[in-house]
N, C-alpha and C positions, 0 to 999 in steps of 0.2 A: 492409037496412041494411049499409053497408060496415063493414069491420073498424075503420077509423079512427073512424067515427061511434060504433061500439059502445065503443071504447076511451075516447073522450071522454065518453060517457055514464057509463061506469064511473068515470072520474076525477071527474066531477061528483058521483056518489053517494058516493064516498069522501070528497070534500071536504065534502059536506053532512053526512054522519054525524059526521065529526070536528068540524065547526063546531057541530053540535047538542050533542054531548057536552061540548064545552068552553065556548064563549061562549054557548051556549043554556042549558044546565043550570046552569052556575056563575054566569053573569052575568045570567040571566033575560031574554035578548033575545027579541023576538018572532020567530016562525017566518018572517015575511016578510023580516026583516033577515038571518036566517040563510041564506035562499034567495039573497038578493042577494050576500052574502059568498061563498057556494058558487059562484055564477056568475062573479063577479069572480076568485076564486081559481083556478077551473078555467081560465079564459081566460088569465090572467097566467102561471100555472104551465105551461100547455101551450106558450105562445109562448116564454117565456124558459127554463124548465126542461127541457122535453122536446125542443124543436126546436133550442135553441142550446147549452145546457150539457151535456145528456146525451150527445150524439154526441161531444163533445170530451173529456169527463172521466170518463164512466162513471156507473154507478148510484149509488154511495155518495155522492159529492160532489154530484151532481145532486139526490139526495133531501134532503140537508142544505140545499141552496140553496132547494129547493121549500118546505121547512118554514119557513125564514126568510122567504121571500117571502110565504107564507101569513100568518104572524104580522104582518108589515109591512102587508099588505093589510088585515087586521082592524084594526090600529092606525090606519091612515089613514082607514078607514071610520068608526071611533070619533071621530076628530077632525073629520070632515066632517059628522057627523050628531048631532043631539041625542037621537035615539031609539035609538041603538045604543051600548052601553057595554061596555067591557072592563076587565079587571084584569090585573095581571102574571100571576097564577095562570092565568086563562083563556087569555091569549095564549100562555103557556109550554106549557100542555097542548095547545092547538091546534097549535102548532108541532111538538111532539113526536109527536103522533098523525099529523100529515102527513108527518113524516120517515119514520116506520115504514111507513105506508101507501104512500108514494111509492117507497120502496126496493123493495118487492115489486111495485108497479105497473111500475116501470122494468125489473125483471127480466122481467116478462111482455112488455113492449114489445120488449126486445132479443131474446127467444126467438121472437116472432112476426114473421117477416120481412115480412109483408104489411101491417103497421101502421107508419105514420110515427112516429118517425123511422126 
């Protein structure tokens, strides 16, 4: 497994755990929807946050943007589905967990030269 694939898998696990702890436990969403949110969040945050924002602005701002993107992704998924529900508290916790996790993940990406970005 390449280092980039490993980093993406780690990012997926981080997103899944944050989603489970927030919109899973607080809002009682099924595990399947949490998995979908984690996949969407990983994909969107990698493309926008890690490849576009992180190289230009640094870890702190990119982590905040990833957290906001994660919350927005969960909210849009809520609007698009009858079976996935969120509350302000669940979305806020998800965003905060993602900001903290992404900050440390970005520091890892920056330290590891063989991983994109």
